[in-house]
N, C-alpha and C positions, 0 to 999 in steps of 0.2 A: 455172856451170848457168843459161843464159838463163831469166829469168822474165819472164811477159808482163803486160801491162797489168790484165789481171782476178784474175791470180791476187796481183798486190799490194794493190789494192782493198778481195781478199774479205779478205787481213790486216789490211787497218786497220781494215774494219766489225768483226770479231771482236773487235780489241785493243780498239776503243772501246766495243763494248756491255759488256765485259767489266770493262774501267776505271768503267763507267755503273754497273753493277751491284753493283759494293765502295761505290759511292758513297751505294746509295739510303738505305738505313737511316737515315742522319744528319739527316734531313729528312723536316717531313711531307709527307703524300699528300698529294695534290688530291684533292681526293673524299672523303676520309677525313670522320668525323662524330665533332664535338666537345663535350662536355656538361658545364656545371658540375657538381661534386658536391657539394652544400650540405652535408653530412653529415660531409664529411672535407677541406674547403678545398680542394680541388685541379679540375682540369679533364682531364678523359680523353678519349682518342683510340680510338678506333674503326675497323675498315674498312670503308669506306663503302658496300663490294660485301655483306660477309658478315654484319657485326657484328662479329665477331672482336675482342677487347680484345688492343690493342697495347702503350700505354703511358701512366702519368700525364703527361702532355705538359705539365702546367704540376705538381709535386707538391706534396703540402697544405703551405700555409703560404708557400709559395715567393714572395719578395715581399711576404709579410706577407699573403697573400688570406686572408681571412678574410668566411665567408657570400658567394660569389660566387653571382650571377645571372646577370645578361644577357653574351652575350659577343658578338663580332662582328669579322672580319677587318677590318682598314682598307685604305686606299686606299696604305698603303706597304707592305701586304703582312703586317705582324704583328697580335697575338689581342690584344685590347682586352675587358678584364674587370671588371664593376661588384662592389666587394668593399665589401658591404654593412658587415661588422665594421667596416671604418677609414674609411667615408665617403668614399673614391677609385675611380678609374677606372685600373686596371694594367695595364703592356702592357707582353706579350712579343713576344719574337722569331718570326717567325712561322716558321722551319723547326726552333728548335731546342726553343722553349718556354722559351727561357734569360728570365728577368726583366731588361726594360730597364730601366723607368722606373715611376714614378708618377707616370702622363702629365696624369690632372687630380688633385692633393693633397688631402689631406685638407681636408674642408669649404669647397675652393676657392668660392666662389660660393653659398657655404652651401649645399655639398652636404650631403644628410642623409640616408640609407639609399636610397643609389642601388638600381634597380632594373631597367626596361630603357633600351635604350643601343644608339643608330644612327647612322648617317651620313649626313647628308640632303644635298639634293642641289647645297649649295652645299660640300658640302666638310668642313662643319663637324661636331663629337660633340653628340647632342642626348642627354641623360639624363633618366629620370625619378627625382624626387629625394624619395620618398615622405614621408619626414619633414618636407617644406616643403611640401607640396601643389604641388609645380610643376614644369615641365618646364625645366631649363637649356642654355645653349648654350655649347659652348667648340671654341676654334679646332681647327682640323682639323689641324693641323698642330704646335702648340706645344702645346695644352691648356690654353693661357691663358683663362680665363673672357669669356666677350662681353656676356650679358646672361643676365635670366630670362626665357626665349622665350617659355613660357604662366607669368606669373604668379601667385602664389599665390592658389589658388582660385577660378580665372578658370574662368568657364563650373561651375562647382560642382563642381571637380575634387577629388578627396579619396580619396588612398591610390592615386597613378598607377603602374601596373604597366609594362605594356609596351606602346613607340612601335611606329608603321608609319606612312611614307608612303604615301599613296595613288596611286592611277593619275591622280586630276586635280590630282595636289601638294601636296592639303592633310598636315596631321599628324594619325594616330588616338592619341586614348591611351586604355588601357584603366584604366576609373575603377574602384579596387578595394572600395572603404568604404561610405561611405556610401549609392549610389545602383546601383552595379554595372551600369555603364554605358558604353557608348564614346564620348567627346565629340572633337567635330572642330575643329580650330583652322587657321587660315590657313597657309598651309606657308612665307607668306615672310612673315608681321608677327605670327607667334601668335595674332591675333585669335579667341577665341572664337567660332565659328559657328553651331553647334549638338548638341544631343545627338543624335548618329547612329543610334546605337542607344539607343534608351529605356530608361530603368530596370527592369530585370525582364523585358525582351523577352524571350518564348520562354522565359524562363524564367529566363535569364541572372544568375547569381549568384558573384561574384567575376571578373572576366573577366579574366585570367591572360597567357594568350597571344595576338598578333594575326595573321592571315596574308592576304592578297589572293591569291586563286587566280586562275588565266590565265585564266579564265572572267571575272575583274572581281570575282566574291562576296568576301565578307568572311567570314573565318572566326575564330570566337574559343574558345578553349577556356576551358569553364566550370569553375572548379576546386570550387565548390561544389556542384557537379551530377554531376559526371564524367564530364560528355559536350564534345563540340566542335559546336558551333554556326554557322549558318548562314545569312547577313545577306545581302538586296541591295547591289550594289556600289554603286550610285546612289542609292537611297534610304533604304538602312537596317533595312527592313524583313524582319522573321522570313520565314524560308523553310524552316528542318527543321532537327533535328539530324541533321549531318553525319556524325557520328561519336557511335551512341547510348550513353546511359549503361551506363557500365562493361562496353562492348564490350571483348574481349580482354581483361580485367584491369583498364582503365584507372580510376586512382584519383588524384586530385587532379591532373588534369593541367594542366601550365604552360607551356612555351614548343613553338609551332609551328614547324616545315620543312619544305619539302618538299624532296626528294632529287634526286639525278640520275636516278632512274629514274621520275621524276614521282609515284611515292608520299608522302603524306604521314607524319611522322614526331613522335610525341608522346613528350613527359618525361614520365613516371606518377612522380610525385613520391612517391608512399606505396606503391608496388610496386617501386622502386627498379629500373624497364624501362624502353627507352626500345621506344616499339611500333610498328608501322608496319601503315597503312592504305590500300586502292586510293585513289589520287587523285585521282577520280573519283566514286565509289560511294560513300567511306568504310568499305568492308567491311574487317572488319578481318584483317590477311596474316600477320604473325608479329609475337613478341617479339623486334625487330632484335637491341636489346642485351635477354638474359636480367636477371631479377632478380639483382642484384649482382655482375653479372660486372667483373670489374679492378676489386674494391671500391666499384663505383657505389650511392651514398649519398644520398639523397635529390634525384634529379637537377631543377634549376632550368630552365636554354635549354641553347638547342642550338644548332650552325650546321654544317652541311659546310662543308671548307675549301676556298680560292680556288679559280679554274680555272689551269690549267696554262698557258694560253695568256694569262692576266694579268701571274701572276708563275714565271716556269720555275724549274722546280727544279736546285739545282747538279748535280745528274748529267745531265741536257739538256743544262745549256750546256756542260758537259766533252767531253758525247757530240759537240757540235755543232764545239765546238773543235777535236776529235781527228780528226772526220774533214775539216774545211775545211782543217787543218795537214796532215795525210794527202796530201790531194789534191795541197796546193802542193808538199810532199815528194817528189813521184813525178814533177813535173816534170824534177826538179834527179837523179832517181836514176837511175843507169847499172846495165848489168849487172853482179857483181860487184864492188859496193861495198856497206860495211854502214850500215842506217839507223837511226841514233840518236836513239833517243824523248828527249820531254822533257815534264813532266806541269808541269799552272798549276792551282793550287788557285781556285777560283771560288766566291764568297760572292754569298750572295744581298743585291741593297741595301738 
């Protein structure tokens, strides 16, 4: 029977989509939400649109994970998690959650109670070492210790929590114990610049999460007052309570992140939930991850998965391969002949 070009292309498309769908469950989806669950030593994954529980991306204690706090996806697409109980930073496959290595081995460079972590503009990993009152820098590829980027107690650093690089390229550190302030350091040298948010400004008490919003202002999770405070992104002056105390049941706010929809998501540590707020007004939207969903217990920090445009999912690569292969095969296909399919396994680098 004679087959025309449109029939063959339609068949190839259906086959490729079918194979892609079959492969999808094996990999973490772009823009899913990942949350450190301190109470059961795991990292949990939730649908980034609905908040529905998907799986324990990093099962309890996997790779030695003990008291997870900071987490971020690295340039290689893998997930990096600070393990306070083992004084290390652990690396997990960004698609499967399988343990890869202790990227920063226990106590490397004097690491003690690692909390916040972030990859800097130079590609290296920066970790707040709460037990040594410093910020340590590690090679972003090998994990080798580079230096104490912020030396112990520099600028009055005492109990550093979250880290964020600002629009001006400088490093901002939540100073959690003695002063409840946000300190600013030169983003290249680590030299102390100023107490960007002075001690207690706007009622700040135990700054846990830091996040610069699109407009340039700084949002700070004030764990001790159960709200999220806003400060001028240039001067550090207090603007107002972006999320008022206790809004939506907020209790002990820690990590902050903006979602793909532009809203603010906050880890509510004592209510075992992730709460969503309007990204412009701070108004409560919903308990995006309801209390205890998927076993969530004392959430600390959180992040959304890397964009599919940066690290393609295996199913996407396979779909593309099927499409290209099918088009090439069509050129050789003759009416009445049988097309033989060949499947390849594509893995994320």
